[in-house]
C-alpha positions as CSV (number, residue, x, y, z in Angstrom):
1,M,20.1,14.0,16.0
2,D,21.7,16.5,14.0
3,L,19.9,19.5,12.6
4,R,20.6,17.9,8.9
5,T,19.1,14.9,9.7
6,V,16.0,16.4,11.5
7,F,15.4,18.5,8.3
8,L,15.6,15.5,6.0
9,L,13.0,13.6,8.1
10,D,10.9,16.9,8.1
11,Q,11.0,16.6,4.2
12,V,10.2,12.8,4.1
13,Q,7.0,13.3,6.3
14,K,5.9,16.4,3.6
15,R,6.2,14.0,0.7
16,K,9.2,16.1,-0.3
17,T,11.9,14.1,-2.4
18,I,15.4,13.8,-1.3
19,S,18.5,13.1,-2.8
20,K,19.2,9.2,-3.1
21,D,22.5,9.8,-0.9
22,D,20.4,11.3,1.9
23,Y,17.9,8.5,1.5
24,R,20.5,5.8,2.2
25,M,21.9,7.6,5.1
26,L,18.6,8.0,6.5
27,K,17.8,4.0,5.4
28,K,21.3,2.5,6.9
29,A,20.1,4.7,10.4
30,G,16.6,2.9,10.4
31,L,15.0,6.1,10.2
32,V,13.0,5.9,6.9
33,E,11.2,3.0,4.8
34,G,10.0,1.9,1.6
35,R,11.3,2.8,-1.9
36,Y,12.8,5.8,-3.1
37,P,11.0,8.0,-4.0
38,A,8.2,7.0,-1.9
39,L,9.6,7.0,1.6
40,Y,8.3,7.2,5.1
41,V,9.3,7.6,8.5
42,S,10.2,4.2,10.2
43,Y,8.3,2.9,13.2
44,K,10.8,4.2,15.6
45,V,10.5,7.8,14.4
46,A,6.7,7.6,14.1
47,E,6.7,6.5,17.8
48,A,8.9,9.1,18.9
49,V,6.8,11.6,17.4
50,G,3.6,10.2,18.9
51,D,2.4,9.1,15.1
52,K,1.9,5.4,14.9
53,A,-1.4,5.4,12.9
54,G,0.3,7.7,10.5
55,Y,3.0,5.0,10.0
56,I,0.3,2.3,9.4
57,R,-1.2,4.9,6.8
58,N,2.0,5.2,5.0
59,R,3.2,1.4,5.1
60,G,-0.3,0.0,4.3
61,L,-1.9,-3.2,5.4
62,E,-0.3,-6.4,5.1
63,E,-0.7,-8.6,1.9
64,K,-3.0,-11.4,3.8
65,I,-5.5,-8.6,5.1
66,C,-6.0,-6.9,2.0
67,K,-6.8,-10.5,0.6
68,E,-9.0,-11.0,3.3
69,L,-10.7,-7.6,2.6
70,I,-11.4,-8.7,-1.2
71,I,-12.8,-11.8,-0.4
72,S,-14.9,-10.2,1.7
73,A,-16.1,-7.4,-0.8
74,L,-16.4,-10.5,-3.4
75,Q,-19.1,-12.3,-1.0
76,N,-21.6,-10.2,-1.6
77,G,-21.4,-11.1,-5.4
78,P,-19.2,-10.5,-8.6
79,L,-17.7,-6.8,-9.1
80,K,-15.6,-5.0,-11.5
81,K,-11.9,-4.0,-10.5
82,A,-12.9,-0.3,-10.1
83,D,-15.4,-1.3,-7.6
84,I,-13.0,-3.3,-5.7
85,F,-10.5,-0.8,-6.0
86,V,-13.0,2.1,-4.4
87,A,-13.7,-0.6,-1.2
88,M,-9.9,-1.2,-0.8
89,R,-8.4,2.3,-1.3
90,H,-7.9,2.6,2.6
91,A,-5.9,-0.4,2.6
92,F,-3.4,0.4,0.3
93,P,0.0,2.7,1.5
94,E,-0.8,6.6,1.5
95,V,2.6,7.0,-0.3
96,L,1.7,5.6,-3.5
97,T,-0.1,7.3,-6.2
98,E,-3.8,6.2,-7.3
99,E,-1.9,4.7,-10.3
100,K,0.6,2.5,-8.3
101,Q,-2.0,1.6,-5.5
102,Y,-4.4,0.4,-8.5
103,K,-1.5,-1.8,-9.8
104,K,-0.9,-3.3,-6.5
105,L,-4.8,-4.4,-6.5
106,S,-4.5,-5.9,-10.0
107,N,-1.5,-7.8,-8.8
108,L,-3.0,-9.0,-5.7
109,L,-5.9,-10.0,-7.5
110,Q,-3.7,-12.0,-10.2
111,K,-2.1,-13.6,-7.1
112,M,-5.5,-14.7,-5.7
113,K,-6.5,-16.2,-9.1
114,K,-3.5,-18.1,-9.6
115,E,-4.2,-19.4,-6.2
116,G,-7.6,-20.5,-7.1
117,T,-9.7,-17.9,-4.9
118,V,-11.2,-15.9,-7.6
119,D,-11.7,-15.5,-11.2
120,V,-12.9,-13.3,-13.7
121,K,-15.2,-13.2,-16.2
122,G,-15.0,-10.9,-19.4
123,S,-12.2,-8.7,-20.3
124,T,-11.2,-5.0,-20.1
125,V,-13.4,-2.5,-18.6
126,H,-16.5,-5.2,-18.5
127,A,-14.5,-7.7,-16.4
128,V,-16.0,-9.1,-13.3
129,W,-14.4,-10.7,-10.4
130,Y,-15.9,-13.5,-8.5
131,L,-15.0,-15.8,-5.6
132,T,-14.1,-19.6,-6.7
133,M,-14.4,-21.1,-3.8
134,S,-17.1,-21.0,-1.0
135,I,-16.5,-19.5,2.6
């Protein structure tokens, strides 16, 4: 790797924004993942520097696992979205802002509602999510 590439990877690891051209070059080489500007180093780079756990934290858990976590949280009874978010926060990618993580949770809950797994009573701040199926 040339010095410029190493410098750019260092910037990505420090969560600094790089140019779109630099992003395209690193992405084409398979050195970074994620959506611009929320980037993180690829698995092969994380493996080379011994930070596989950091890679998983940056990528986040798979949707299937996140859904299972939501179901597990709701088995104890209905919860507000904010409470589910606190319980699930560790499952979302660290590269996302808190606002984007919350939006990701909203999208997951809506997907699960369409699937018939969960439902909601009330609206806005007073909304409470609950399981519709018995597990």
